[in-house]
GUDO-992788 format. One record per residue (C-alpha): residue number from 1; residue in three letters; x, y, z. Coordinates in steps of 0.5 Angstrom, whole numbers, always signed. Example, Ala and Ser with C-alpha at 12.3 -4.5 7.8 and 13.67 -1.06 7.14 Angstrom:
BEGIN
<node seq="1" type="Ala" x="+25" y="-9" z="+16"/>
<node seq="2" type="Ser" x="+27" y="-2" z="+14"/>
END
This chain:
BEGIN
<node seq="1" type="Met" x="+198" y="-56" z="+75"/>
<node seq="2" type="Thr" x="+202" y="-50" z="+74"/>
<node seq="3" type="Lys" x="+200" y="-43" z="+76"/>
<node seq="4" type="Tyr" x="+201" y="-41" z="+68"/>
<node seq="5" type="Ser" x="+196" y="-47" z="+66"/>
<node seq="6" type="Glu" x="+191" y="-45" z="+72"/>
<node seq="7" type="Lys" x="+191" y="-38" z="+69"/>
<node seq="8" type="Phe" x="+190" y="-41" z="+62"/>
<node seq="9" type="Val" x="+184" y="-45" z="+64"/>
<node seq="10" type="Phe" x="+181" y="-39" z="+68"/>
<node seq="11" type="Leu" x="+181" y="-35" z="+62"/>
<node seq="12" type="Trp" x="+178" y="-40" z="+57"/>
<node seq="13" type="Arg" x="+172" y="-41" z="+62"/>
<node seq="14" type="Met" x="+171" y="-34" z="+62"/>
<node seq="15" type="Lys" x="+167" y="-34" z="+56"/>
<node seq="16" type="Cys" x="+161" y="-29" z="+54"/>
<node seq="17" type="Leu" x="+156" y="-31" z="+49"/>
<node seq="18" type="Tyr" x="+153" y="-25" z="+45"/>
<node seq="19" type="Leu" x="+147" y="-26" z="+39"/>
<node seq="20" type="Phe" x="+143" y="-21" z="+35"/>
<node seq="21" type="Asn" x="+135" y="-23" z="+36"/>
<node seq="22" type="Pro" x="+132" y="-17" z="+33"/>
<node seq="23" type="Glu" x="+125" y="-20" z="+33"/>
<node seq="24" type="Asn" x="+125" y="-20" z="+41"/>
<node seq="25" type="Asp" x="+120" y="-15" z="+42"/>
<node seq="26" type="Met" x="+115" y="-19" z="+38"/>
<node seq="27" type="Ala" x="+117" y="-25" z="+41"/>
<node seq="28" type="Leu" x="+115" y="-22" z="+48"/>
<node seq="29" type="Ala" x="+109" y="-20" z="+45"/>
<node seq="30" type="Tyr" x="+107" y="-27" z="+43"/>
<node seq="31" type="Gly" x="+110" y="-29" z="+50"/>
<node seq="32" type="Gly" x="+111" y="-37" z="+49"/>
<node seq="33" type="Pro" x="+117" y="-40" z="+48"/>
<node seq="34" type="Tyr" x="+115" y="-43" z="+41"/>
<node seq="35" type="Tyr" x="+115" y="-36" z="+37"/>
<node seq="36" type="Met" x="+116" y="-36" z="+30"/>
<node seq="37" type="Pro" x="+119" y="-30" z="+27"/>
<node seq="38" type="Pro" x="+116" y="-27" z="+20"/>
<node seq="39" type="Ser" x="+121" y="-28" z="+14"/>
<node seq="40" type="Asn" x="+124" y="-21" z="+14"/>
<node seq="41" type="Ala" x="+126" y="-21" z="+22"/>
<node seq="42" type="Arg" x="+129" y="-28" z="+20"/>
<node seq="43" type="Lys" x="+133" y="-25" z="+14"/>
<node seq="44" type="Met" x="+135" y="-19" z="+19"/>
<node seq="45" type="Ala" x="+137" y="-23" z="+24"/>
<node seq="46" type="His" x="+142" y="-27" z="+19"/>
<node seq="47" type="Asp" x="+145" y="-21" z="+15"/>
<node seq="48" type="Leu" x="+146" y="-17" z="+22"/>
<node seq="49" type="Ala" x="+148" y="-23" z="+26"/>
<node seq="50" type="Ala" x="+156" y="-20" z="+26"/>
<node seq="51" type="Leu" x="+153" y="-14" z="+29"/>
<node seq="52" type="Pro" x="+155" y="-16" z="+37"/>
<node seq="53" type="Leu" x="+162" y="-16" z="+35"/>
<node seq="54" type="Trp" x="+163" y="-9" z="+35"/>
<node seq="55" type="Tyr" x="+160" y="-8" z="+42"/>
<node seq="56" type="Ala" x="+162" y="-15" z="+45"/>
<node seq="57" type="Ser" x="+168" y="-16" z="+50"/>
<node seq="58" type="Ser" x="+174" y="-18" z="+49"/>
<node seq="59" type="Glu" x="+173" y="-25" z="+52"/>
<node seq="60" type="Gly" x="+166" y="-25" z="+48"/>
<node seq="61" type="Glu" x="+164" y="-30" z="+43"/>
<node seq="62" type="Val" x="+158" y="-28" z="+38"/>
<node seq="63" type="Trp" x="+154" y="-33" z="+35"/>
<node seq="64" type="Leu" x="+154" y="-33" z="+27"/>
<node seq="65" type="Pro" x="+150" y="-38" z="+22"/>
<node seq="66" type="Glu" x="+155" y="-39" z="+17"/>
<node seq="67" type="Phe" x="+163" y="-40" z="+17"/>
<node seq="68" type="Arg" x="+163" y="-35" z="+11"/>
<node seq="69" type="Gln" x="+161" y="-30" z="+16"/>
<node seq="70" type="Val" x="+166" y="-31" z="+20"/>
<node seq="71" type="Ala" x="+172" y="-31" z="+15"/>
<node seq="72" type="Trp" x="+169" y="-24" z="+12"/>
<node seq="73" type="Met" x="+169" y="-21" z="+19"/>
<node seq="74" type="Lys" x="+177" y="-23" z="+19"/>
<node seq="75" type="Glu" x="+178" y="-19" z="+13"/>
<node seq="76" type="Cys" x="+173" y="-13" z="+14"/>
<node seq="77" type="Gly" x="+178" y="-8" z="+15"/>
<node seq="78" type="Leu" x="+178" y="-7" z="+22"/>
<node seq="79" type="Ser" x="+178" y="-12" z="+27"/>
<node seq="80" type="Pro" x="+173" y="-12" z="+33"/>
<node seq="81" type="Lys" x="+175" y="-15" z="+40"/>
<node seq="82" type="Ala" x="+171" y="-21" z="+40"/>
<node seq="83" type="Cys" x="+171" y="-27" z="+35"/>
<node seq="84" type="Gly" x="+165" y="-30" z="+31"/>
<node seq="85" type="Val" x="+163" y="-38" z="+32"/>
<node seq="86" type="Val" x="+158" y="-42" z="+29"/>
<node seq="87" type="Ser" x="+158" y="-48" z="+34"/>
<node seq="88" type="Leu" x="+156" y="-46" z="+42"/>
<node seq="89" type="Arg" x="+159" y="-49" z="+48"/>
<node seq="90" type="Ala" x="+155" y="-52" z="+53"/>
<node seq="91" type="His" x="+157" y="-47" z="+59"/>
<node seq="92" type="Tyr" x="+158" y="-40" z="+59"/>
<node seq="93" type="Asp" x="+159" y="-35" z="+64"/>
<node seq="94" type="Arg" x="+155" y="-30" z="+61"/>
<node seq="95" type="Leu" x="+149" y="-29" z="+56"/>
<node seq="96" type="His" x="+148" y="-23" z="+52"/>
<node seq="97" type="Pro" x="+142" y="-24" z="+47"/>
<node seq="98" type="Trp" x="+140" y="-17" z="+44"/>
<node seq="99" type="Gly" x="+134" y="-18" z="+48"/>
<node seq="100" type="Trp" x="+131" y="-24" z="+53"/>
<node seq="101" type="Ser" x="+124" y="-28" z="+52"/>
<node seq="102" type="Ala" x="+122" y="-35" z="+53"/>
<node seq="103" type="Ser" x="+123" y="-36" z="+45"/>
<node seq="104" type="Met" x="+131" y="-34" z="+46"/>
<node seq="105" type="Val" x="+131" y="-39" z="+52"/>
<node seq="106" type="Arg" x="+129" y="-45" z="+48"/>
<node seq="107" type="Arg" x="+133" y="-43" z="+42"/>
<node seq="108" type="Leu" x="+139" y="-43" z="+47"/>
<node seq="109" type="Gln" x="+138" y="-49" z="+50"/>
<node seq="110" type="Glu" x="+136" y="-53" z="+44"/>
<node seq="111" type="Ala" x="+143" y="-51" z="+41"/>
<node seq="112" type="Gly" x="+146" y="-54" z="+47"/>
<node seq="113" type="Val" x="+147" y="-49" z="+52"/>
<node seq="114" type="Glu" x="+146" y="-51" z="+59"/>
<node seq="115" type="Ala" x="+139" y="-49" z="+62"/>
<node seq="116" type="Ser" x="+143" y="-47" z="+68"/>
<node seq="117" type="Cys" x="+146" y="-41" z="+64"/>
<node seq="118" type="Cys" x="+139" y="-38" z="+62"/>
<node seq="119" type="Pro" x="+134" y="-34" z="+66"/>
<node seq="120" type="Thr" x="+129" y="-38" z="+69"/>
<node seq="121" type="Glu" x="+122" y="-38" z="+67"/>
<node seq="122" type="Gly" x="+120" y="-33" z="+73"/>
<node seq="123" type="Gln" x="+126" y="-28" z="+71"/>
<node seq="124" type="Ile" x="+123" y="-28" z="+64"/>
<node seq="125" type="Gln" x="+116" y="-27" z="+66"/>
<node seq="126" type="Arg" x="+119" y="-21" z="+70"/>
<node seq="127" type="Ile" x="+123" y="-18" z="+64"/>
<node seq="128" type="Arg" x="+117" y="-19" z="+59"/>
<node seq="129" type="Thr" x="+112" y="-15" z="+64"/>
<node seq="130" type="Leu" x="+117" y="-9" z="+65"/>
<node seq="131" type="Ser" x="+118" y="-9" z="+58"/>
<node seq="132" type="Ala" x="+111" y="-7" z="+56"/>
<node seq="133" type="Arg" x="+109" y="+0" z="+55"/>
<node seq="134" type="Ala" x="+106" y="+0" z="+62"/>
<node seq="135" type="Thr" x="+113" y="+1" z="+65"/>
<node seq="136" type="Ala" x="+114" y="+7" z="+60"/>
<node seq="137" type="Val" x="+107" y="+10" z="+63"/>
<node seq="138" type="Glu" x="+109" y="+9" z="+70"/>
<node seq="139" type="Val" x="+116" y="+13" z="+69"/>
<node seq="140" type="Leu" x="+113" y="+18" z="+65"/>
<node seq="141" type="His" x="+108" y="+20" z="+70"/>
<node seq="142" type="Ser" x="+113" y="+20" z="+75"/>
<node seq="143" type="Phe" x="+116" y="+27" z="+72"/>
<node seq="144" type="Glu" x="+114" y="+34" z="+75"/>
<node seq="145" type="Gly" x="+117" y="+41" z="+74"/>
<node seq="146" type="Asp" x="+118" y="+45" z="+68"/>
<node seq="147" type="Gly" x="+122" y="+43" z="+62"/>
<node seq="148" type="Val" x="+118" y="+37" z="+61"/>
<node seq="149" type="Met" x="+112" y="+35" z="+58"/>
<node seq="150" type="Gly" x="+108" y="+28" z="+56"/>
<node seq="151" type="Glu" x="+101" y="+25" z="+57"/>
<node seq="152" type="Ser" x="+100" y="+17" z="+57"/>
<node seq="153" type="Cys" x="+95" y="+13" z="+59"/>
<node seq="154" type="Met" x="+93" y="+5" z="+59"/>
<node seq="155" type="Leu" x="+86" y="+4" z="+56"/>
<node seq="156" type="Tyr" x="+82" y="-2" z="+58"/>
<node seq="157" type="Ser" x="+76" y="-3" z="+53"/>
<node seq="158" type="Leu" x="+74" y="-1" z="+46"/>
<node seq="159" type="Glu" x="+69" y="+4" z="+49"/>
<node seq="160" type="Glu" x="+74" y="+8" z="+53"/>
<node seq="161" type="Thr" x="+79" y="+8" z="+47"/>
<node seq="162" type="Ile" x="+73" y="+11" z="+43"/>
<node seq="163" type="Arg" x="+72" y="+16" z="+48"/>
<node seq="164" type="Trp" x="+79" y="+18" z="+49"/>
<node seq="165" type="Cys" x="+81" y="+19" z="+42"/>
<node seq="166" type="Lys" x="+74" y="+23" z="+41"/>
<node seq="167" type="Glu" x="+77" y="+28" z="+46"/>
<node seq="168" type="Arg" x="+83" y="+30" z="+42"/>
<node seq="169" type="Asn" x="+84" y="+32" z="+35"/>
<node seq="170" type="Arg" x="+90" y="+27" z="+34"/>
<node seq="171" type="Ser" x="+93" y="+21" z="+38"/>
<node seq="172" type="Leu" x="+97" y="+15" z="+38"/>
<node seq="173" type="Leu" x="+94" y="+8" z="+40"/>
<node seq="174" type="Lys" x="+100" y="+3" z="+42"/>
<node seq="175" type="Ala" x="+100" y="-4" z="+43"/>
<node seq="176" type="Pro" x="+103" y="-6" z="+50"/>
<node seq="177" type="Trp" x="+109" y="-10" z="+46"/>
<node seq="178" type="Ser" x="+111" y="-8" z="+39"/>
<node seq="179" type="Gly" x="+118" y="-6" z="+36"/>
<node seq="180" type="Ser" x="+121" y="-1" z="+31"/>
<node seq="181" type="Gly" x="+115" y="+3" z="+30"/>
<node seq="182" type="Arg" x="+110" y="-3" z="+29"/>
<node seq="183" type="Gly" x="+104" y="-4" z="+34"/>
<node seq="184" type="Ile" x="+103" y="+4" z="+33"/>
<node seq="185" type="Gln" x="+96" y="+7" z="+30"/>
<node seq="186" type="Pro" x="+95" y="+14" z="+29"/>
<node seq="187" type="Val" x="+88" y="+17" z="+30"/>
<node seq="188" type="Glu" x="+84" y="+23" z="+27"/>
<node seq="189" type="Lys" x="+79" y="+24" z="+33"/>
<node seq="190" type="Glu" x="+74" y="+19" z="+31"/>
<node seq="191" type="Leu" x="+77" y="+11" z="+31"/>
<node seq="192" type="Pro" x="+75" y="+8" z="+25"/>
<node seq="193" type="Leu" x="+72" y="+1" z="+24"/>
<node seq="194" type="Pro" x="+79" y="-2" z="+22"/>
<node seq="195" type="Leu" x="+82" y="+1" z="+28"/>
<node seq="196" type="Gln" x="+76" y="-1" z="+32"/>
<node seq="197" type="Gly" x="+78" y="-8" z="+30"/>
<node seq="198" type="Trp" x="+85" y="-7" z="+31"/>
<node seq="199" type="Thr" x="+84" y="-5" z="+38"/>
<node seq="200" type="Asn" x="+79" y="-10" z="+40"/>
<node seq="201" type="His" x="+85" y="-15" z="+38"/>
<node seq="202" type="Ile" x="+90" y="-12" z="+42"/>
<node seq="203" type="Leu" x="+85" y="-12" z="+48"/>
<node seq="204" type="Lys" x="+84" y="-19" z="+48"/>
<node seq="205" type="Thr" x="+91" y="-21" z="+47"/>
<node seq="206" type="Gln" x="+95" y="-16" z="+51"/>
<node seq="207" type="Gly" x="+90" y="-13" z="+56"/>
<node seq="208" type="Tyr" x="+90" y="-6" z="+54"/>
<node seq="209" type="Val" x="+92" y="-1" z="+49"/>
<node seq="210" type="Val" x="+96" y="+6" z="+51"/>
<node seq="211" type="Gly" x="+93" y="+12" z="+49"/>
<node seq="212" type="Glu" x="+98" y="+18" z="+47"/>
<node seq="213" type="Pro" x="+97" y="+25" z="+44"/>
<node seq="214" type="Tyr" x="+100" y="+27" z="+38"/>
<node seq="215" type="Tyr" x="+106" y="+32" z="+39"/>
<node seq="216" type="Asn" x="+109" y="+37" z="+35"/>
<node seq="217" type="Lys" x="+116" y="+33" z="+35"/>
<node seq="218" type="Val" x="+122" y="+37" z="+33"/>
<node seq="219" type="Val" x="+128" y="+32" z="+34"/>
<node seq="220" type="Asp" x="+128" y="+25" z="+37"/>
<node seq="221" type="Phe" x="+134" y="+23" z="+42"/>
<node seq="222" type="Ala" x="+135" y="+18" z="+47"/>
<node seq="223" type="Met" x="+139" y="+17" z="+54"/>
<node seq="224" type="Glu" x="+142" y="+10" z="+54"/>
<node seq="225" type="Phe" x="+143" y="+7" z="+61"/>
<node seq="226" type="Leu" x="+146" y="+0" z="+64"/>
<node seq="227" type="Ala" x="+143" y="-4" z="+70"/>
<node seq="228" type="Cys" x="+147" y="-8" z="+74"/>
<node seq="229" type="Gln" x="+145" y="-11" z="+81"/>
<node seq="230" type="Gly" x="+139" y="-6" z="+82"/>
<node seq="231" type="Lys" x="+143" y="+0" z="+80"/>
<node seq="232" type="Val" x="+142" y="+4" z="+74"/>
<node seq="233" type="Ser" x="+147" y="+9" z="+71"/>
<node seq="234" type="Phe" x="+147" y="+13" z="+65"/>
<node seq="235" type="Val" x="+152" y="+11" z="+59"/>
<node seq="236" type="Gly" x="+151" y="+16" z="+54"/>
<node seq="237" type="Tyr" x="+146" y="+20" z="+49"/>
<node seq="238" type="Ser" x="+143" y="+17" z="+42"/>
<node seq="239" type="Phe" x="+141" y="+22" z="+37"/>
<node seq="240" type="Phe" x="+137" y="+18" z="+32"/>
<node seq="241" type="Glu" x="+133" y="+18" z="+26"/>
<node seq="242" type="Thr" x="+127" y="+14" z="+24"/>
<node seq="243" type="Asp" x="+122" y="+14" z="+18"/>
<node seq="244" type="Ala" x="+115" y="+16" z="+17"/>
<node seq="245" type="Arg" x="+113" y="+9" z="+20"/>
<node seq="246" type="Gly" x="+117" y="+10" z="+26"/>
<node seq="247" type="Ile" x="+122" y="+5" z="+24"/>
<node seq="248" type="Tyr" x="+129" y="+6" z="+26"/>
<node seq="249" type="Lys" x="+134" y="+9" z="+20"/>
<node seq="250" type="Glu" x="+141" y="+11" z="+23"/>
<node seq="251" type="Asn" x="+144" y="+14" z="+29"/>
<node seq="252" type="Leu" x="+149" y="+20" z="+29"/>
<node seq="253" type="Leu" x="+156" y="+18" z="+31"/>
<node seq="254" type="Ala" x="+159" y="+24" z="+36"/>
<node seq="255" type="Ala" x="+161" y="+25" z="+43"/>
<node seq="256" type="Asp" x="+156" y="+26" z="+48"/>
<node seq="257" type="Glu" x="+158" y="+33" z="+49"/>
<node seq="258" type="Thr" x="+156" y="+35" z="+42"/>
<node seq="259" type="Ile" x="+150" y="+31" z="+42"/>
<node seq="260" type="Glu" x="+148" y="+35" z="+48"/>
<node seq="261" type="Glu" x="+150" y="+42" z="+45"/>
<node seq="262" type="Arg" x="+145" y="+40" z="+39"/>
<node seq="263" type="Leu" x="+140" y="+39" z="+44"/>
<node seq="264" type="Ser" x="+141" y="+45" z="+48"/>
<node seq="265" type="Val" x="+139" y="+49" z="+42"/>
<node seq="266" type="Tyr" x="+132" y="+47" z="+44"/>
<node seq="267" type="Val" x="+132" y="+46" z="+52"/>
<node seq="268" type="Pro" x="+137" y="+48" z="+57"/>
<node seq="269" type="Arg" x="+143" y="+43" z="+59"/>
<node seq="270" type="Glu" x="+140" y="+43" z="+66"/>
<node seq="271" type="Ser" x="+133" y="+40" z="+64"/>
<node seq="272" type="Leu" x="+137" y="+35" z="+61"/>
<node seq="273" type="Cys" x="+141" y="+33" z="+67"/>
<node seq="274" type="Arg" x="+135" y="+33" z="+71"/>
<node seq="275" type="Val" x="+132" y="+28" z="+67"/>
<node seq="276" type="Arg" x="+138" y="+24" z="+67"/>
<node seq="277" type="Glu" x="+138" y="+24" z="+74"/>
<node seq="278" type="His" x="+131" y="+23" z="+75"/>
<node seq="279" type="Leu" x="+131" y="+17" z="+71"/>
<node seq="280" type="Glu" x="+137" y="+14" z="+74"/>
<node seq="281" type="Gly" x="+133" y="+13" z="+81"/>
<node seq="282" type="Lys" x="+126" y="+12" z="+78"/>
<node seq="283" type="Leu" x="+129" y="+6" z="+73"/>
<node seq="284" type="Ala" x="+133" y="+3" z="+79"/>
<node seq="285" type="Glu" x="+126" y="+3" z="+83"/>
<node seq="286" type="Val" x="+122" y="+0" z="+78"/>
<node seq="287" type="Ile" x="+127" y="-5" z="+75"/>
<node seq="288" type="Gly" x="+130" y="-7" z="+81"/>
<node seq="289" type="Asp" x="+135" y="-13" z="+81"/>
<node seq="290" type="Ala" x="+130" y="-16" z="+75"/>
<node seq="291" type="Tyr" x="+134" y="-14" z="+69"/>
<node seq="292" type="Asp" x="+142" y="-13" z="+68"/>
<node seq="293" type="Gly" x="+144" y="-10" z="+62"/>
<node seq="294" type="Tyr" x="+143" y="-4" z="+57"/>
<node seq="295" type="Leu" x="+137" y="-1" z="+56"/>
<node seq="296" type="Gly" x="+135" y="+6" z="+53"/>
<node seq="297" type="Val" x="+129" y="+11" z="+54"/>
<node seq="298" type="Asp" x="+127" y="+14" z="+47"/>
<node seq="299" type="Met" x="+125" y="+22" z="+48"/>
<node seq="300" type="Met" x="+123" y="+28" z="+44"/>
<node seq="301" type="Val" x="+124" y="+35" z="+44"/>
<node seq="302" type="Cys" x="+117" y="+38" z="+42"/>
<node seq="303" type="Arg" x="+115" y="+45" z="+40"/>
<node seq="304" type="Thr" x="+109" y="+47" z="+45"/>
<node seq="305" type="Glu" x="+106" y="+54" z="+45"/>
<node seq="306" type="Glu" x="+111" y="+56" z="+51"/>
<node seq="307" type="Gly" x="+117" y="+54" z="+46"/>
<node seq="308" type="Phe" x="+120" y="+47" z="+47"/>
<node seq="309" type="Ala" x="+120" y="+42" z="+52"/>
<node seq="310" type="Val" x="+123" y="+35" z="+53"/>
<node seq="311" type="His" x="+118" y="+29" z="+53"/>
<node seq="312" type="Pro" x="+122" y="+25" z="+57"/>
<node seq="313" type="Cys" x="+120" y="+18" z="+56"/>
<node seq="314" type="Val" x="+116" y="+16" z="+50"/>
<node seq="315" type="Glu" x="+119" y="+9" z="+50"/>
<node seq="316" type="Ile" x="+123" y="+4" z="+54"/>
<node seq="317" type="Asn" x="+127" y="-1" z="+51"/>
<node seq="318" type="Leu" x="+129" y="-6" z="+56"/>
<node seq="319" type="Arg" x="+134" y="-9" z="+52"/>
<node seq="320" type="Met" x="+140" y="-8" z="+47"/>
<node seq="321" type="Asn" x="+139" y="-3" z="+42"/>
<node seq="322" type="Met" x="+142" y="+1" z="+36"/>
<node seq="323" type="Gly" x="+143" y="+7" z="+41"/>
<node seq="324" type="Val" x="+148" y="+4" z="+45"/>
<node seq="325" type="Val" x="+151" y="+0" z="+39"/>
<node seq="326" type="Ser" x="+152" y="+7" z="+36"/>
<node seq="327" type="Arg" x="+155" y="+10" z="+43"/>
<node seq="328" type="Leu" x="+160" y="+4" z="+44"/>
<node seq="329" type="Leu" x="+162" y="+4" z="+37"/>
<node seq="330" type="Tyr" x="+164" y="+12" z="+37"/>
<node seq="331" type="Asp" x="+167" y="+11" z="+44"/>
<node seq="332" type="His" x="+172" y="+5" z="+42"/>
<node seq="333" type="Tyr" x="+172" y="+5" z="+34"/>
<node seq="334" type="Ile" x="+172" y="+12" z="+32"/>
<node seq="335" type="Thr" x="+177" y="+18" z="+33"/>
<node seq="336" type="Pro" x="+174" y="+23" z="+38"/>
<node seq="337" type="Asp" x="+175" y="+29" z="+34"/>
<node seq="338" type="Val" x="+170" y="+27" z="+28"/>
<node seq="339" type="Gln" x="+163" y="+25" z="+27"/>
<node seq="340" type="Gly" x="+159" y="+20" z="+23"/>
<node seq="341" type="Arg" x="+153" y="+16" z="+21"/>
<node seq="342" type="Phe" x="+151" y="+9" z="+24"/>
<node seq="343" type="Val" x="+146" y="+6" z="+19"/>
<node seq="344" type="Ile" x="+142" y="+0" z="+18"/>
<node seq="345" type="Glu" x="+140" y="-1" z="+11"/>
<node seq="346" type="Tyr" x="+135" y="-5" z="+7"/>
<node seq="347" type="Tyr" x="+136" y="-7" z="+0"/>
<node seq="348" type="Pro" x="+130" y="-11" z="-3"/>
<node seq="349" type="Val" x="+134" y="-13" z="-10"/>
<node seq="350" type="Pro" x="+139" y="-18" z="-10"/>
<node seq="351" type="Gly" x="+146" y="-16" z="-11"/>
<node seq="352" type="Glu" x="+144" y="-9" z="-9"/>
<node seq="353" type="Ala" x="+148" y="-9" z="-3"/>
<node seq="354" type="Leu" x="+154" y="-12" z="-6"/>
<node seq="355" type="Arg" x="+154" y="-6" z="-11"/>
<node seq="356" type="Met" x="+153" y="-1" z="-6"/>
<node seq="357" type="His" x="+158" y="-4" z="-2"/>
<node seq="358" type="Arg" x="+164" y="-4" z="-7"/>
<node seq="359" type="Ala" x="+162" y="+3" z="-9"/>
<node seq="360" type="Met" x="+162" y="+6" z="-2"/>
<node seq="361" type="Gln" x="+169" y="+3" z="-1"/>
<node seq="362" type="Glu" x="+171" y="+6" z="-8"/>
<node seq="363" type="Cys" x="+168" y="+13" z="-6"/>
<node seq="364" type="His" x="+170" y="+13" z="+1"/>
<node seq="365" type="Pro" x="+176" y="+9" z="+3"/>
<node seq="366" type="Leu" x="+177" y="+7" z="+10"/>
<node seq="367" type="Val" x="+183" y="+11" z="+14"/>
<node seq="368" type="Leu" x="+185" y="+9" z="+20"/>
<node seq="369" type="Gln" x="+189" y="+13" z="+26"/>
<node seq="370" type="Asp" x="+191" y="+9" z="+32"/>
<node seq="371" type="Gly" x="+187" y="+3" z="+30"/>
<node seq="372" type="Arg" x="+181" y="+8" z="+30"/>
<node seq="373" type="Ile" x="+177" y="+10" z="+24"/>
<node seq="374" type="Arg" x="+179" y="+17" z="+22"/>
<node seq="375" type="Gln" x="+175" y="+18" z="+16"/>
<node seq="376" type="Gly" x="+171" y="+13" z="+11"/>
<node seq="377" type="Tyr" x="+166" y="+7" z="+10"/>
<node seq="378" type="Leu" x="+166" y="+1" z="+14"/>
<node seq="379" type="Ser" x="+161" y="-5" z="+13"/>
<node seq="380" type="Leu" x="+160" y="-7" z="+20"/>
<node seq="381" type="Thr" x="+157" y="-14" z="+17"/>
<node seq="382" type="Pro" x="+158" y="-18" z="+12"/>
<node seq="383" type="Val" x="+156" y="-17" z="+5"/>
<node seq="384" type="Phe" x="+154" y="-22" z="+0"/>
<node seq="385" type="Glu" x="+150" y="-23" z="-7"/>
<node seq="386" type="Glu" x="+144" y="-24" z="-3"/>
<node seq="387" type="Thr" x="+145" y="-19" z="+3"/>
<node seq="388" type="Ser" x="+138" y="-15" z="+4"/>
<node seq="389" type="Tyr" x="+140" y="-12" z="+11"/>
<node seq="390" type="Gln" x="+147" y="-9" z="+12"/>
<node seq="391" type="Ala" x="+150" y="-4" z="+18"/>
<node seq="392" type="Tyr" x="+155" y="+1" z="+16"/>
<node seq="393" type="Val" x="+159" y="+7" z="+19"/>
<node seq="394" type="Leu" x="+161" y="+13" z="+15"/>
<node seq="395" type="Val" x="+166" y="+18" z="+17"/>
<node seq="396" type="Gln" x="+167" y="+24" z="+13"/>
END
């Protein structure tokens, strides 16, 4: 075999698989391998399956459910580095789902991926444990000093929960595992009977609930990190918006310096730096070598009697997340001196997504500069007549 052919075989074998499984948090809550996502989660996974194309490495393959999605992405207006596939290999050097769960391992193995490529049952259990809100409680309690705030505790009985809520005018109860604003219940001092039933259910199925005071939030943001072989490093900021239910809506596409400047209107840059450095050390200590990959720590700037302070650990997302996607999109596909929006949109009526897509193309034509978006609209995922979920960017 020639040196050239040896190199070719090596490159052919070095393949990474990416896939979008937005139901991951719910699958972790279920715990077992035979989780069946609700229809809306399955529809989101189908419609947004191409999203990993925009953050996958150049040797990556992204698992898409339909050939027409592969064809659509080739004509979308800007070529991502990875390629879409509808059939899987038996062996991959790396697997990169949106998040890991026992259900994800089963799906991959049923699709023909070798078991040796997947995490073991013990590794999945460790990831599940670290993904629970107890980890965020532990990390939050490790913060000390000026400029940070936040209270969070684990409640193990209905009586304890009722008493805890009575001691506060407004509070939030959270299930240990839940995602995208779900599993969170606001309480006005007294815990009503329906929420007592919900609390008992969570206590029975997940072991505890997390109680937090209700804070006067000014802005949402996150710090994104990469865990690799026991080390955790900061990779950027995420400046995002949620709806009234706490479900993710969109991210600002901007340089880290721009986001930090916005935050420094409320809190000193030095406070943000201390939070970042503390999290790098604490997350490495807590996670160890149990998880390699991206993760995000959701935060808030809150108004207090003394001014403003950072709540440094509202949630920990031990998985890929929209904040990392927006960060990588900006760094690799947007010209560095502009700003924009990264949006996940839902369309309840068939045909609505396609009409909006065509109107946005006409009103905001795509302008590229050196292979990056300078201005305009780009749909990051295929849009068809029956599309309900779409990811797009708009740079103005």
